[in-house]
C-alpha positions in Angstrom: 0.0 0.0 0.0 2.9 2.4 0.6 3.5 4.8 -2.2 6.1 7.2 -0.9 3.5 9.9 -0.8 1.9 9.1 2.6 3.8 11.9 4.3 1.9 14.3 2.1 -1.4 13.1 3.7 -2.3 13.4 7.3 -3.3 9.7 7.7 -4.4 9.7 11.3 -6.7 6.9 12.4 -9.8 9.2 12.1 -8.9 10.2 8.6 -8.2 6.6 7.5 -11.6 5.6 8.9 -13.2 8.4 7.0 -11.7 7.4 3.7 -12.7 3.8 4.2 -16.2 4.7 5.2 -16.7 6.8 2.1 -15.4 4.1 -0.2 -17.6 1.5 1.4 -20.6 3.8 1.2 -20.1 4.3 -2.5 -19.6 0.5 -3.0 -22.7 -0.5 -1.1 -24.8 2.3 -2.7 -23.9 1.2 -6.2 -24.6 -2.4 -5.3 -28.0 -1.4 -4.1 -28.6 0.6 -7.3 -27.9 -2.5 -9.4 -30.3 -4.5 -7.3 -33.0 -1.8 -7.6 -32.4 -1.5 -11.3 -33.1 -5.2 -11.7 -36.3 -4.7 -9.7 -37.2 -1.8 -12.1 -37.2 0.8 -9.4 -34.5 2.6 -11.2 -35.1 3.1 -14.9 -33.2 4.4 -17.9 -29.4 4.1 -18.1 -27.2 3.2 -15.1 -23.4 3.4 -15.0 -21.9 2.1 -11.8 -18.7 3.3 -10.1 -17.8 0.0 -8.5 -14.0 -0.4 -8.5 -13.2 3.3 -8.9 -14.1 4.6 -5.4 -10.6 5.7 -4.5 -10.7 8.4 -7.2 -13.7 10.3 -6.0 -12.9 9.9 -2.3 -9.2 10.8 -2.6 -9.7 13.8 -4.9 -12.6 15.3 -2.8 -10.2 15.5 0.3 -8.2 18.2 -1.5 -11.2 20.4 -2.4 -13.0 23.0 -0.3 -16.8 23.7 -0.2 -16.4 26.7 -2.6 -14.7 24.7 -5.3 -16.7 23.4 -8.2 -17.2 19.8 -9.4 -18.0 18.7 -12.9 -18.5 15.0 -13.2 -19.4 12.3 -15.8 -22.4 10.1 -16.2 -20.8 7.7 -13.8 -21.1 10.3 -11.1 -23.0 8.6 -8.1 -19.6 8.1 -6.4 -18.5 11.7 -7.0 -21.8 13.0 -5.6 -21.6 10.9 -2.4 -18.0 11.8 -1.8 -18.9 15.4 -2.3 -21.4 15.2 0.5 -24.7 15.1 -1.3 -27.3 13.3 0.9 -27.7 9.7 -0.1 -31.5 10.0 0.1 -31.6 12.8 -2.4 -29.3 10.9 -4.8 -31.4 7.8 -4.5 -34.6 9.8 -5.0 -33.1 11.2 -8.1 -32.3 7.7 -9.3 -36.0 6.9 -8.8 -37.1 10.0 -10.7 -38.8 11.5 -7.7 -39.4 15.2 -7.0 -37.3 15.0 -3.8 -34.2 14.1 -5.8 -31.2 16.4 -6.1 -32.4 17.4 -9.6 -36.1 17.2 -8.7 -36.3 13.8 -10.5 -35.6 15.4 -13.9 -32.0 14.2 -14.3 -31.9 10.6 -13.2 -28.7 8.6 -12.9 -26.7 10.6 -15.4 -27.6 14.1 -14.4 -27.2 14.5 -10.7 -26.9 18.2 -9.8 -26.7 20.2 -6.6 -25.9 23.9 -6.6 -25.6 23.9 -2.8 -22.5 21.7 -3.1 -21.3 23.3 -6.3 -21.8 20.0 -8.0 -22.5 20.7 -11.6 -23.4 17.3 -13.1 -23.6 14.5 -14.2 -23.1 15.0 -18.0 -24.3 12.4 -20.4 -22.1 13.4 -23.3 -18.6 12.0 -23.3 -16.2 14.9 -22.7 -19.2 17.3 -22.4 -18.2 18.5 -18.9 -14.7 19.8 -20.0 -15.9 23.0 -21.6 -18.3 23.6 -18.7 -15.3 23.3 -16.3 -13.3 25.8 -18.3 -16.2 28.2 -18.2 -16.6 27.9 -14.4 -12.9 28.4 -13.9 -12.9 31.4 -16.2 -15.8 33.0 -14.3 -13.9 32.5 -11.0 -10.8 34.0 -12.4 -12.6 37.1 -13.8 -14.4 37.6 -10.5 -11.2 37.2 -8.5 -12.4 34.1 -6.6 -9.8 31.8 -5.1 -11.6 28.7 -6.3 -10.7 25.5 -8.1 -12.9 23.7 -10.6 -12.4 20.0 -10.6 -13.4 18.2 -13.8 -13.7 14.4 -13.9 -13.8 12.5 -17.2 -12.9 9.1 -18.7 -10.1 8.2 -20.9 -12.5 8.0 -23.9 -12.9 11.8 -23.7 -9.3 12.1 -24.8 -10.4 11.3 -28.3 -13.0 14.1 -28.3 -12.4 17.5 -29.7 -13.6 19.3 -26.6 -10.9 17.6 -24.6 -8.2 19.4 -26.7 -10.1 22.6 -26.9 -10.6 22.7 -23.1 -7.0 21.9 -22.2 -5.8 24.5 -24.8 -8.0 27.3 -23.4 -7.3 26.4 -19.7 -3.6 26.7 -20.4 -3.8 29.7 -22.6 -5.9 31.6 -20.0 -4.1 30.2 -17.0 -7.3 28.9 -15.4 -7.7 27.2 -12.0 -8.8 23.8 -13.3 -8.0 20.4 -12.0 -8.5 17.8 -14.8 -9.0 14.3 -13.5 -8.9 11.5 -16.1 -10.4 8.4 -14.6 -8.7 5.9 -16.9 -10.4 2.5 -16.5 -8.9 1.1 -19.7 -12.0 0.8 -21.7 -13.9 3.7 -23.4 -17.2 1.9 -23.2 -16.2 -1.3 -24.9 -12.9 -0.4 -26.6 -9.5 -1.1 -25.0 -7.4 2.1 -24.9 -4.6 0.5 -26.9 -7.0 0.0 -29.8 -8.1 3.7 -29.9 -5.2 5.8 -28.8 -1.8 5.9 -30.6 -0.4 7.1 -27.2 -2.3 5.4 -24.4 -0.5 7.4 -21.7 -3.2 10.1 -21.4 -1.3 12.2 -18.9 1.3 12.9 -21.7 -1.4 14.6 -23.7 -1.4 17.5 -21.3 2.2 18.3 -22.2 1.1 19.4 -25.6 -0.7 22.3 -23.9 2.0 23.1 -21.3 -0.1 21.7 -18.5 1.7 19.9 -15.6 0.5 16.3 -15.3 1.0 13.2 -13.3 0.0 9.5 -13.6 -1.5 8.1 -10.4 -2.4 4.7 -9.1 -6.2 5.2 -9.0 -6.7 2.1 -6.9 -4.8 3.6 -4.0 -6.9 6.2 -2.2 -3.9 7.5 -0.3 -1.9 8.1 -3.4 -4.9 9.8 -5.1 -5.4 12.1 -2.2 -1.7 13.0 -2.0 -1.6 13.8 -5.8 -4.8 15.8 -5.6 -3.5 17.9 -2.7 -0.3 18.6 -4.6 -2.2 19.6 -7.7 -4.7 21.8 -5.8 -2.0 23.5 -3.9 -0.2 24.3 -7.1 -3.4 25.6 -8.7 -4.2 27.9 -5.7 -0.6 29.2 -5.9 -1.3 30.5 -9.4 0.6 27.8 -11.3 -2.2 27.3 -13.7 -4.2 24.2 -14.5 -3.2 20.7 -13.5 -3.8 17.2 -15.0 -4.0 13.9 -13.2 -4.5 10.5 -14.9 -5.9 8.2 -12.3 -5.3 4.6 -13.6 -8.3 2.7 -12.3 -10.6 -0.1 -13.3 -14.4 -0.6 -13.2 -15.5 -4.0 -12.0 -18.9 -3.9 -13.6 -19.9 -3.5 -17.2 -19.9 -0.1 -18.8 -23.7 0.1 -18.1 -26.5 -2.2 -17.1 -27.1 -2.7 -20.9 -23.6 -3.8 -21.6 -23.0 -7.5 -22.5 -19.3 -7.0 -21.6 -18.0 -9.1 -24.5 -14.7 -7.1 -24.8 -12.8 -8.4 -21.8 -12.5 -11.7 -20.1 -13.6 -12.5 -16.6 -10.1 -13.5 -15.5 -8.9 -9.9 -16.1 -11.7 -8.5 -14.0 -11.0 -10.9 -11.2 -7.3 -10.0 -11.3 -8.2 -6.3 -10.8 -10.7 -7.1 -8.0 -7.8 -8.5 -5.9 -6.3 -5.0 -5.9 -9.5 -3.1 -5.6 -9.4 0.1 -3.6 -11.7 -1.1 -0.7 -10.1 -4.4 -0.1 -6.6 -3.0 -0.6 -7.0 -0.1 1.8 -8.8 -2.1 4.5 -6.2 -4.9 4.4 -3.4 -2.4 4.6 -5.0 -0.7 7.6 -5.5 -4.0 9.3 -1.9 -5.1 8.7 -0.5 -1.9 10.1 -2.8 -2.0 13.1 -4.3 1.4 12.4 -7.8 -0.2 12.6 -9.4 -3.4 13.6 -12.0 -5.7 12.1 -14.5 -4.3 14.6 -14.0 -0.9 13.0 -14.9 -2.3 9.6 -17.9 -4.1 10.9 -19.1 -0.9 12.5 -18.7 1.0 9.2 -20.6 -1.7 7.4 -23.5 -1.4 9.8 -23.6 2.3 9.6 -23.5 2.3 5.8 -26.2 -0.4 5.6 -28.5 1.9 7.7 -27.7 4.9 5.5 -28.6 2.9 2.4 -31.8 1.6 4.0 -32.8 5.1 4.9 -31.9 6.4 1.4 -34.1 3.7 -0.2 -37.0 4.4 2.2 -36.7 8.2 1.5 -36.8 7.5 -2.3 -39.7 5.1 -2.0 -41.8 7.6 0.0 -40.8 10.7 -2.0 -43.5 12.2 -4.2 -43.6 12.2 -8.0 -43.6 15.6 -9.6 -47.2 16.7 -10.4 -48.1 16.4 -14.0 -49.1 20.1 -14.1 -45.5 21.1 -13.2 -43.8 19.2 -15.9 -43.4 22.3 -18.2 -41.9 24.3 -15.3 -38.4 25.6 -16.2 -38.9 24.5 -19.8 -38.1 27.3 -22.2 -40.6 27.8 -25.0 -40.3 30.2 -27.9 -42.7 33.2 -27.8 -45.7 33.0 -30.0 -45.3 34.5 -33.4 -47.9 36.7 -34.9 -49.1 35.5 -38.3 -48.0 37.8 -41.1 -50.4 38.0 -44.0 -49.3 39.1 -47.4 
């Protein structure tokens, strides 16, 4: 588990338990979502974050409440790590009016202005220009804020990826780019789609400092994120982290997952962020099995409460469905 960067992180027992609790919460929440999807309680698309928990949890430790988050359609983990209430997230998954987006966004469009959590974006790479815009606004207004933008390695093949990095560097914007590289852009192995599969090197073309990180190690992720955020706040421009991770589930609940074999998945599971961190903490004596058992009980209650909240939450009234929907003004008929 040691990375050489632990001295950069205050890994006291309380902090270690917090990191573990957040990762277990995300894992159990996602497992429950898969179960509820099969029961048709959650509809539409569903992209699970199982296996990637260390990235959201580690990065969020470096960010303050005034910083902005732009996420992907695999954003349930980001939202939970950011502190959005589990009940509101689950209600959003159900499409209920008590959800974080009043039930209008669903799984891929979780949004919460109170936490400066700006999506959930369904378009691959779609959040990158939004992050640049948020950071530009902060710079113009003199705000000492950081905008953190999560995206997958598939976004590196999109035009907005290059446009966003170029402008962020050109305008010296306070953006933290986080590439969650899980090796497969939907169903295509990275080596099949990128001539240079080392995504962190792409940032060099735009004079952006970058670093490749073990995305299965929450301590290393937090240490790297803190270094990056400190540099950004010091006026050293945007920063780029490539977190090398792996999703244990298929791309989405509709994915037949024919592009990788089960042995590969099982190999990665053995070094998964939850099991890896918990085993290391037990080996070092920082925590005990009773601590993990306590976390599991607490998380189970949180999940049960979230599901109960979502079940009892109201649907949006039909008469309100056009609220906040922009319609063009009526045009007067012009007769010849």
